[in-house]
N, C-alpha and C positions, 0 to 999 in steps of 0.2 A: 541468462547471466554470462558475460562473455570474459573469458581469461586474458589477461594481458600479459604480454612475453617481453621482458627487460633482458637486454644484453647485460653480460658479467662486466664489472667494472673496467677491467683490462682492455674490452673491446670498445667500449664506451669512450676511454681515455685515448685510444688509437684512433678513433673517427674524429673527437676533436682534434687530435694533433694533426692529423690528415688535414682537416678543413683550415686549420691556422697556417701550415704549410703552405697550401693551395692559395689562400689569399696572400701571404708575403710572397710567392713566387710571382702571381699576378699584379701586384702592386705597382711595377714599371710601366704595364701595359695600361692600367686604370689611371694613373698620374697623366701619361701619355694622351690617352683619351680625353680626360678632364682639361688637359692644357691645350690640346689643338683643333678639338670637335666642340665639348659641352662649353666651354668659355667662349669661345668666340660667338657660337651660337646665340649665347644667353646676352653676349655684349651687344649682338646684331639686333635681338628683338629689343632689347631697353633702349637702344639709341632710337629705333623707329617709333617703337610706343611713345617716347619724351619728347621727339621732335616732329613726330609727322601732323601733317595738317587735319582738318576737320574730317576727313575721310578716312583718317588711321592708316592702317596698312593698306587698305583699298584706294588710296588717295591717287596713285598713278593711273589707275583705271577710269577715271573720269573722263577721257577723249575716247572718242570710237576708235582712234589709232591703237591705243595701248590696248583697249580689249580685244581689238582684232590681232594684235600680235599676241595675247595669252592665249586666246581661243586657236589661235594657228598652232603654238606651240602644243596644245594639248591634243588637238586633233591628229597630227602629223605623227607626235611620239606614240600615241595609242595605237595609229594604224600600224608604226614599225613595231610595237611590241606587239600585235597581234600577228602580223606577217613573220616576225623573227621566231616566234613560239610555234605557229604551223609549219613553217619551213625547218626550223631547227630539230622538232620531232621526226621529221622523214630523213633529214642527215644523221640525227643519232640513229635513227632505226638501222638505216645502211651502214654504219661505221659499226653497230655492234652485231649485226647478223648477216653482213656480207662474209660469203666463203672465198671470195677473190681479193690476195693481198694487196693486188695492184689498185683495185678499187679502194680498199681501206687507206692504203699510203696517199694516194690521191685526193680522197676527200680529207684526210687530216691536213695535208699540205694547205690544202684550200680554206681550212678553217681556221688555221695558225697564221696563214698569210698576212691577214690584215693587221697583225699583231706585229708584223716584223717592217712595217712601213708607217711612216709618219701621218699626221693627219693632212698636210699640205700636200704631200705626194699623191694619198689615195682621191681627194677632192679634184686636184687638177688631173689626175688619169681620168675622172668622169669627165672634165670639163673637155677633154679631146674625145671623148667617144660621144658626146651629147650635142657637142656644137653643131652648128647648121651644115659642116661639111663632114662631120665625123661619120664613123662607120655605123654607128648605131641608126643615125637619123637618115642616111643613105640607105641602109636595108629597109626600114620601116617606109620610106617612100617607095622605094622599089616594089614593095608588097601592096601598095596602095591603101597603107594603115595610116600614113600621115601626108597630110598635104603639102602642097610644094612651098608653103609659106608658113608652115607650122613648126614651132619650136619644142624643142624637148629642154634645153637649157634654160635656165633662170624660171623655172615651174616649181609648183609645189610637188609633182611628181619626180621632178630630178631629186630634191632635195629627200624625200621619201626612199629613193632606190641609194642614195649616198648614205643615208643614215641606216638603212637596211644591211648594206654590206658591211659597215663599221660594227653593228650592234649583233649581227647575226650569230658570230662565235661566240658570243657572251651565252646566247639561249643553247647553243649545241653543248657548250660544255657544262652547263647545268643539268642539262637532259640527259646527257650520255650515262652517267653512273645508274639512273634509275631504269632507263630503257634496258641497260645491261643486264639489270637485276631480275628482269621478267624472264622466267624460265621458258625455254622453248616447249617444256611438257605442257604448260598451262595453254600455250596456243595451239599444240596439236590436239589436247583434248576437246577443245572447243570447236576445232575444224572435225573432229572425230564425231562428235554431236550433232553434225550436220550445219555449222557455221560457215560460211565461207571466210576468205582469208580478211576481207574488209571488215565484216562483221567481228570477225575473232579480235582484228586490232580494236575495234573499238570497245567491245565488250570486255576485252582483257588487258589491252594495252595503255587506253586511256584512263581506268580507274587507277591502275597501278602507278602512273606517271601524273596523275593528278596532281600531287603537292609540289612536284619538280617543275609542272607546268605554269602553276601559279607562281611560284618563284622567279621563273625566268621571264614571265610578262613582267613582273613587279620590278625585275632587276632592269630590265630593258627599258620600262617607262621611264624610271626615275633617272638614270643617266642621259637619257635622249631628251627630257626637258632641259638639261644644261647645256645643251650642244650650241656651238656659237659659229665655228669656223664653215662647219658643212653648209647651214642654211644661208649664210653670207655668200660663200664662193656658188653654191648651186642656184640658189635662189634667188641672189641679186640683193640690193640694199634697200629694196621697195617692199620686200617681205620678211623682214628680221624676226628672230624668234625673242623670248623676253630677255636671255641671256644678252644678246645684242643690245636691248635697251640699256641694261646695266654697262655696258661699255660706254656707249653714248651719253648716259648722265655723267659719267666721271670724266670722260676725254674731251667730250665737246662742249657739254653745259657746265661743268664742272659743279655738279649738284650732287653731293653726297648723300644727302637725306633720300633725295630720289631713286640713289643707285640701291641704298639699303633699303628701300621699300620694296623694289622689285627683288632684290636678294632672299629678303624674308618672304616674300609671295611664293618663291621656288620654292624655298625650304619649307613652307608649311604646306604646299602641293606635294612635295615629297613624303613626308610624315603622313599627310592623310593619305596618300595612297600605300605607303606601308602598313599603316593601321588597319584600313580595309582589308589588305591583303591578310594580314595576321587573323582579323576577324572571319574572313571567307574560309580559311583554312580549317577551322574549326567543322566546316560542315560538308569537307571533301571525303569521299570513301574511305581511304587511306586514314586519314584522321581519325575518323569515327571508330575505325577497327583498332586502332592502336589505342583511343580511349578506353574502349571495351575492354582490351586485354589488360589495361593498368586496373581496372577494377576487379 
């Protein structure tokens, strides 16, 4: 037989009053999201479903070129997400644990610098670095890592580097708080018990930051699939992303239905990745610990 505990009436009224006040205060935000996010997305989906061809929302993928654009978008965005999370963890660790103020200030300046420049400036800076007579190309040729006729610009690798430079700060900013919350005593205890520094980081740091790693990867991937300028400037018009196809459908072919289909495809991809991320978060170590604590 279990006893139920009920709050006195004043507390129940106060809780209901606080709930109503919270809803009222959040009403402007809810209406804004409904007006600028939910309604446009719903209208986009309805327009595509009602006007699409026999293939539905997959109608734009009937040709091999369009399928290649989608696969290229997913592949490069996935690589950028993995690289951003891996490098971001090391940068966040250095920011959180470095004892040198000069190192921390330099790293913070490097992390925040991409936010201070426009997309065009960042991409054309990489054009100057990766072109035939650019310093990076000359250095690689001098080291024998690149042939005399090899190109770095207008390749998938150049697109990946440009996108990684733009997206790495997002991963660092997401990972830094969780890395900072790891106590030094935990790492020291692991090392005291015989673990090396790398094993201590693997067994202590990675489980503690697992939710943030997943969040950072999801954020970077979802933003990356919508890149337009970087793939065009660094990859050339011959290897566009899906976002470039949306631009072509609108301004070159005047096909709004096709553009909407591409846009809906990107939106559904982002929602699917976000849903998978939320599902996978349940199986992470930190998530299981929090779930057991609630029970």
